[in-house]
Wavefront OBJ file of the C-alpha trace (Angstrom):
o trace
v -9.384 -12.294 2.639
v -7.293 -15.247 2.102
v -7.619 -18.216 -0.444
v -8.727 -20.379 2.356
v -11.066 -18.041 3.652
v -12.746 -17.621 0.093
v -12.795 -21.531 -0.026
v -14.295 -21.930 3.601
v -17.073 -19.414 2.574
v -18.065 -21.857 -0.306
v -18.068 -24.846 1.774
v -14.749 -26.220 0.955
v -12.059 -27.460 3.362
v -8.368 -27.463 3.111
v -6.662 -30.577 4.258
v -2.773 -31.326 4.233
v -2.409 -35.037 3.174
v 1.452 -35.604 3.689
v 4.379 -34.002 5.244
v 4.986 -32.549 8.535
v 1.833 -30.476 8.420
v -0.507 -33.355 7.740
v -2.306 -32.455 10.947
v -3.872 -29.494 9.125
v -7.643 -29.792 8.599
v -9.496 -26.582 8.109
v -12.809 -28.248 8.276
v -12.000 -28.668 12.129
v -11.299 -26.256 14.890
v -8.045 -27.660 15.826
v -7.103 -27.573 12.081
v -8.121 -23.864 11.621
v -6.381 -22.644 14.605
v -3.200 -24.461 13.487
v -3.322 -23.073 10.186
v -3.925 -19.334 11.380
v -0.982 -19.749 13.884
v 1.196 -20.918 11.096
v -0.308 -17.980 8.778
v 0.442 -15.430 11.455
v 4.138 -16.660 11.687
v 4.550 -16.422 8.111
v 3.249 -13.004 7.939
v 5.534 -11.921 10.870
v 8.520 -13.658 9.109
v 7.768 -11.719 5.889
v 7.397 -8.368 7.758
v 10.937 -9.222 9.447
v 12.340 -9.753 6.111
v 10.869 -6.500 4.760
v 12.237 -4.666 7.744
v 15.836 -6.143 7.335
v 16.009 -5.486 3.613
v 14.840 -1.833 4.280
v 17.635 -1.406 6.940
v 20.106 -2.897 4.771
v 19.290 -0.503 1.786
v 19.469 2.431 4.148
v 22.822 1.234 5.531
v 24.147 0.767 2.019
v 22.963 4.269 1.025
v 24.525 5.726 4.151
v 27.734 4.184 3.050
v 27.418 5.726 -0.466
v 26.415 2.640 -2.089
v 23.467 2.552 -4.620
v 21.767 -0.493 -6.373
v 20.687 -0.694 -9.919
v 22.152 -0.745 -13.263
v 25.056 1.638 -13.924
v 24.440 4.395 -16.163
v 25.851 4.496 -19.700
v 25.699 8.389 -20.016
v 28.790 10.051 -18.985
v 28.932 13.814 -18.884
v 31.091 13.725 -22.212
v 28.561 11.759 -24.000
v 25.781 14.425 -22.654
v 27.839 17.086 -23.910
v 28.386 15.648 -27.285
v 24.626 14.924 -27.423
v 23.676 18.467 -26.753
v 26.195 19.623 -29.313
v 24.590 17.409 -32.095
v 21.177 18.395 -31.168
v 22.223 22.061 -31.421
v 23.332 21.460 -35.059
v 19.914 20.123 -35.680
v 20.499 16.308 -35.774
v 17.592 14.113 -34.509
v 17.569 12.551 -31.298
v 17.067 9.320 -32.939
v 20.151 9.643 -34.971
v 22.281 11.203 -31.997
v 21.053 8.085 -29.672
v 22.180 5.573 -32.503
v 25.483 7.118 -33.033
v 26.292 7.232 -29.291
v 24.924 3.634 -28.725
v 22.169 4.483 -26.101
v 18.319 4.734 -26.290
v 16.409 7.835 -26.997
v 14.769 7.317 -23.520
v 18.349 7.320 -22.113
v 19.284 10.603 -23.471
v 15.818 12.197 -22.314
v 16.217 10.786 -18.845
v 19.801 12.359 -18.474
v 18.477 15.913 -19.331
v 17.014 18.333 -16.997
v 13.565 20.013 -17.696
v 15.156 23.147 -19.001
v 17.707 21.150 -21.292
v 15.333 18.868 -23.172
v 16.542 17.816 -26.553
l 1 2 3 4 5 6 7 8 9 10 11 12 13 14 15 16 17 18 19 20 21 22 23 24 25 26 27 28 29 30 31 32 33 34 35 36 37 38 39 40 41 42 43 44 45 46 47 48 49 50 51 52 53 54 55 56 57 58 59 60 61 62 63 64 65 66 67 68 69 70 71 72 73 74 75 76 77 78 79 80 81 82 83 84 85 86 87 88 89 90 91 92 93 94 95 96 97 98 99 100 101 102 103 104 105 106 107 108 109 110 111 112 113 114 115
């Protein structure tokens, strides 16, 4: 249910007062038709944008590109973190020394290698 439908159910109309769409008045049959056509076109455009975005992301992925923020953990840092943990150092201390968050350290370890 849209906002306009909810308003209409309560006896409230929607009327555009100025601009290119000033003919829209949902209290009349013509205005409701025009408003519904515009709403359908907007929904269609949104769907097209969604499909194009998805296709673009898939094409980028096929070319080996990924989005998102680059990782700060390298294999060397992860090795250092594991070695320090094996010596009994706390995760907080390791994260502080390496300049990363605790969550970042945990995220880069597999389930078998939890710190």
